[in-house]
C-alpha positions as semicolon CSV with decimal commas, in nm:
position;residue;x (nm);y (nm);z (nm)
1;X;-7,572;10,016;-11,014
2;X;-7,501;9,997;-10,641
3;X;-7,476;10,359;-10,527
4;X;-7,372;10,276;-10,171
5;X;-7,055;10,108;-10,294
6;X;-6,986;10,394;-10,536
7;X;-7,026;10,660;-10,266
8;X;-6,813;10,462;-10,022
9;X;-6,538;10,430;-10,283
10;X;-6,552;10,803;-10,358
11;X;-6,537;10,880;-9,987
12;X;-6,236;10,652;-9,948
13;X;-6,055;10,836;-10,227
14;X;-6,131;11,173;-10,064
15;X;-6,009;11,049;-9,725
16;X;-5,690;10,909;-9,879
17;X;-5,615;11,242;-10,046
18;X;-5,690;11,433;-9,726
19;X;-5,460;11,201;-9,530
20;X;-5,180;11,248;-9,783
21;X;-5,204;11,627;-9,785
22;X;-5,228;11,641;-9,405
23;X;-4,916;11,430;-9,371
24;X;-4,723;11,657;-9,610
25;X;-4,755;11,928;-9,345
26;X;-4,613;11,688;-9,086
27;X;-4,314;11,576;-9,296
28;X;-4,078;11,865;-9,211
29;X;-4,101;11,772;-8,840
30;X;-4,003;11,410;-8,904
31;X;-3,654;11,268;-8,852
32;X;-3,669;11,103;-9,195
33;X;-3,923;11,288;-9,411
34;X;-3,838;11,099;-9,731
35;X;-3,915;10,758;-9,583
36;X;-4,222;10,892;-9,407
37;X;-4,366;11,035;-9,727
38;X;-4,285;10,717;-9,917
39;X;-4,484;10,518;-9,662
40;X;-4,768;10,772;-9,658
41;X;-4,780;10,765;-10,039
42;X;-4,800;10,388;-10,045
43;X;-5,081;10,380;-9,789
44;X;-5,273;10,662;-9,958
45;X;-5,228;10,506;-10,299
46;X;-5,351;10,170;-10,175
47;X;-5,657;10,328;-10,016
48;X;-5,730;10,532;-10,329
49;X;-5,686;10,223;-10,546
50;X;-5,929;10,031;-10,329
51;X;-6,174;10,321;-10,358
52;X;-6,139;10,317;-10,736
53;X;-6,201;9,944;-10,745
54;X;-6,510;9,989;-10,529
55;X;-6,642;10,253;-10,768
56;X;-6,590;10,027;-11,069
57;X;-6,747;9,733;-10,886
58;X;-7,047;9,942;-10,787
59;X;-7,098;10,085;-11,136
60;X;-7,056;9,769;-11,342
61;X;-7,207;9,502;-11,116
62;X;-7,552;9,386;-11,209
63;X;-7,807;9,320;-10,938
64;X;-7,976;8,984;-10,935
65;X;-8,345;8,971;-10,943
């Protein structure tokens, strides 16, 4: 198991969630909050998905040697 990749993926998921919840506080000040939150959700979801893939890759990949 590659722990560096697992920890990086977990950190990416935490940062994506923090970004999403921070931007929810900014949405009421936007001219178009619905579109803004749709975009923020897509970006956060993509980052969280990448983090999940990194976790799976780090857990299930075998080291050569």
